[in-house]
C-alpha positions in Angstrom: 48.0 -39.9 -64.2 51.3 -41.4 -63.2 51.4 -45.2 -62.5 54.8 -45.1 -60.7 54.1 -46.9 -57.5 57.6 -48.1 -56.8 58.6 -45.5 -54.2 57.3 -45.2 -50.7 57.8 -41.4 -51.1 54.2 -41.4 -52.2 53.1 -42.0 -48.6 52.9 -39.4 -45.8 55.9 -39.3 -43.6 54.0 -40.3 -40.5 53.2 -43.6 -42.2 56.7 -44.6 -43.3 57.4 -46.7 -40.2 54.2 -48.8 -40.2 54.4 -52.6 -39.8 53.8 -53.6 -43.4 53.1 -57.3 -43.6 51.8 -57.4 -47.2 52.8 -55.1 -50.1 51.2 -55.7 -53.5 50.9 -53.9 -56.8 48.4 -54.9 -59.5 46.1 -53.3 -62.1 42.9 -52.1 -60.6 40.8 -54.6 -62.5 42.5 -57.5 -60.7 41.2 -56.3 -57.3 37.9 -55.3 -58.8 37.3 -58.8 -60.1 38.3 -60.4 -56.8 36.2 -58.1 -54.7 33.1 -58.4 -57.0 33.3 -62.2 -56.7 33.3 -61.9 -52.9 30.7 -59.2 -52.9 28.2 -61.4 -54.7 27.9 -63.4 -51.5 28.8 -61.3 -48.5 29.5 -57.7 -47.3 32.6 -58.5 -45.1 35.2 -61.2 -45.7 38.5 -62.5 -44.5 41.3 -62.1 -47.0 44.3 -64.4 -46.5 47.7 -63.3 -47.8 50.7 -65.7 -48.1 53.6 -66.2 -50.4 51.5 -68.0 -53.0 48.8 -65.3 -53.3 45.5 -64.2 -51.9 42.5 -66.4 -51.0 39.0 -66.2 -49.3 36.1 -68.5 -48.6 32.7 -67.1 -47.8 29.1 -68.1 -47.2 26.0 -65.9 -47.3 23.9 -65.3 -44.1 21.2 -67.8 -45.3 23.7 -70.6 -45.9 22.6 -70.9 -49.5 25.6 -69.6 -51.5 29.3 -70.1 -50.9 32.4 -69.1 -52.8 36.0 -70.2 -52.5 38.6 -68.2 -54.5 42.3 -68.0 -54.8 44.4 -65.4 -56.8 47.9 -66.3 -57.7 50.8 -64.0 -56.7 52.0 -64.5 -60.3 49.3 -62.2 -61.6 50.5 -59.2 -59.6 53.0 -56.6 -60.9 54.7 -56.9 -57.5 53.9 -59.1 -54.6 55.6 -59.4 -51.2 53.5 -60.9 -48.3 53.9 -63.0 -45.2 51.2 -65.2 -43.9 48.5 -62.8 -42.6 44.7 -62.8 -42.5 42.7 -59.5 -42.4 39.0 -58.7 -42.2 37.7 -56.1 -44.6 34.5 -54.3 -45.5 34.2 -55.2 -49.2 32.3 -52.0 -50.2 34.9 -49.7 -48.7 37.7 -51.6 -50.3 36.0 -51.7 -53.6 35.2 -48.0 -53.5 38.9 -47.2 -52.9 39.9 -49.4 -55.8 37.1 -47.9 -58.0 38.9 -44.5 -57.9 41.2 -45.9 -60.5 40.7 -46.0 -64.2 41.4 -48.8 -66.7 45.2 -49.3 -66.8 45.9 -47.7 -63.5 47.9 -49.6 -60.9 46.8 -50.1 -57.3 49.2 -50.5 -54.5 47.5 -52.4 -51.6 49.3 -52.8 -48.3 48.5 -54.3 -44.9 49.8 -52.3 -42.0 49.3 -54.2 -38.7 50.6 -51.3 -36.6 47.7 -49.0 -37.5 45.5 -52.0 -38.4 44.6 -50.4 -41.7 44.6 -51.3 -45.4 46.6 -48.8 -47.4 45.2 -48.4 -51.0 47.1 -46.0 -53.3 46.0 -45.4 -56.9 48.8 -43.9 -58.9 50.3 -40.8 -57.3 46.9 -39.1 -56.6 44.6 -41.2 -54.5 45.5 -42.5 -51.0 42.9 -44.3 -49.0 43.4 -45.7 -45.5 40.7 -48.3 -44.6 40.2 -49.6 -41.0 40.5 -53.4 -40.9 38.0 -55.6 -39.2 38.9 -58.2 -36.5 38.8 -61.4 -38.6 37.4 -63.3 -35.5 34.3 -61.0 -35.7 33.5 -62.2 -39.2 31.4 -65.3 -39.7 33.3 -68.5 -39.7 34.5 -69.7 -43.1 32.6 -72.7 -44.5 34.1 -75.9 -45.7 33.2 -76.5 -49.3 31.9 -80.1 -49.3 34.0 -82.6 -51.3 32.0 -85.8 -50.8 28.9 -84.8 -52.7 27.8 -87.3 -55.4 27.2 -85.0 -58.4 27.0 -87.2 -61.5 26.6 -84.6 -64.1 29.0 -81.8 -65.1 28.3 -79.8 -68.3 30.8 -77.2 -69.3 29.2 -74.0 -70.7 30.1 -70.5 -71.6 29.1 -68.2 -68.7 27.4 -65.7 -71.0 25.2 -68.4 -72.5 24.1 -69.7 -69.2 23.4 -66.2 -68.0 21.1 -65.7 -71.0 19.3 -68.9 -70.0 18.8 -67.5 -66.5 17.3 -64.3 -68.1 14.9 -66.4 -70.1 13.8 -68.3 -66.9 13.3 -65.0 -65.1 10.5 -64.1 -67.5 8.2 -66.8 -65.9 9.5 -67.6 -62.4 12.1 -67.0 -59.7 13.1 -70.7 -59.5 15.5 -72.5 -61.9 15.6 -76.2 -62.5 18.8 -77.7 -63.8 18.4 -81.1 -65.3 20.1 -83.7 -67.5 17.8 -85.5 -70.0 19.8 -88.7 -70.6 17.4 -90.0 -73.3 17.7 -86.9 -75.5 21.2 -86.0 -74.2 20.2 -82.5 -73.2 21.3 -80.2 -70.4 18.1 -78.3 -69.6 17.6 -75.0 -67.8 13.9 -74.8 -66.9 11.5 -72.4 -65.4 7.9 -73.3 -64.5 5.6 -70.5 -63.6 2.0 -70.6 -62.6 0.8 -70.7 -66.2 3.9 -70.2 -68.3 7.1 -72.1 -68.7 10.6 -71.8 -70.2 13.0 -74.5 -71.4 16.5 -73.6 -72.5 18.1 -76.7 -74.0 21.8 -77.3 -74.5 22.6 -80.2 -76.8 26.0 -81.8 -76.8 27.1 -79.6 -79.7 26.1 -76.5 -77.7 28.3 -77.5 -74.7 32.1 -76.9 -74.4 32.3 -80.3 -72.8 31.2 -82.3 -69.8 30.4 -85.6 -68.2 27.0 -87.1 -67.7 26.1 -90.3 -65.8 22.4 -90.2 -64.9 19.2 -88.3 -65.4 18.8 -85.8 -62.5 17.3 -82.5 -61.7 17.6 -79.9 -58.9 15.7 -76.7 -58.2 17.5 -73.4 -57.3 16.7 -69.8 -56.4 17.1 -67.7 -59.5 18.4 -64.7 -57.5 21.3 -66.7 -56.1 22.3 -68.1 -59.4 22.0 -64.7 -61.0 24.3 -63.2 -58.3 26.9 -65.9 -58.9 26.9 -65.5 -62.7 26.6 -61.8 -62.6 30.3 -61.5 -61.7 31.7 -64.2 -64.0 33.3 -63.0 -67.2 30.9 -63.8 -70.1 33.5 -65.7 -72.0 34.6 -67.9 -69.0 34.1 -71.6 -69.3 32.1 -72.8 -66.3 31.8 -76.4 -65.2 28.5 -77.0 -63.5 28.3 -80.0 -61.2 24.8 -81.1 -60.2 22.8 -84.1 -59.2 19.3 -85.0 -57.9 18.2 -82.4 -55.3 21.8 -81.7 -54.3 23.8 -78.4 -54.1 25.4 -77.4 -57.4 29.0 -76.4 -57.8 30.3 -73.9 -60.3 34.0 -74.0 -61.2 35.7 -71.4 -63.4 38.9 -69.3 -63.9 39.4 -65.7 -64.7 42.3 -63.2 -65.0 44.2 -65.4 -67.5 43.7 -68.4 -65.3 45.3 -66.8 -62.2 41.9 -66.5 -60.3 40.3 -69.8 -59.6 36.8 -69.9 -58.2 34.5 -72.6 -56.9 31.0 -71.3 -56.1 28.2 -73.5 -54.6 24.5 -73.0 -54.3 22.1 -75.1 -52.1 18.9 -76.4 -53.7 15.5 -75.3 -52.9 13.3 -77.7 -50.9 10.4 -78.8 -53.1 7.0 -78.3 -51.6 4.7 -81.3 -51.9 
């Protein structure tokens, strides 16, 4: 399959005169990673293009999980975009990108005349996806900055995902805690009769800061969705406190994709 995407001759004649406001070329895995990250939280999203790159902020319908991500223009093979915001159906966009194979280039363009996203994979696949009115998509959340989150272990994503798998054996709730006396970051699951403790000592962590003994309880499903799209070798900083939302910071795509995800705690029943 040819990866020559430099010529507009690939496009039908009737589409040559569209109002193209963003024109990008990148390996298919770049868009796959971006769309998978959004798709872990929502089905539709606003995607913002500007001269610095692409960004989105989303929250799930239950207001439990949020994700804020930005992808630098420097990671594209070619990038030319003005400031424009589009609404997209993530499954349709991902399906179009998924037509490509490893190493294929995807040319993604925004045509405001037809209000469609043009997705071309090599010289064979040409998809035209209707855009969604951005105003019809749920308002973007503000990721809180003023939370007092005293603890922030840095772990390898794959190791934390393994801890979530261990907790799932006994319960669908996950407690994140810092045991200051023993200097342990603890991922805990308490079932009706069984329990699981996964303990990360200081030598097991990549790094971190710890200021007080705290614990918060979270839904396993939400954490599993968040970590299901993080590369297993990514370094993730987990900020958490006492019964507060947790923040998860990481980078992917050689540091060009930066993500902050957040998950609200479960309310403890007395």
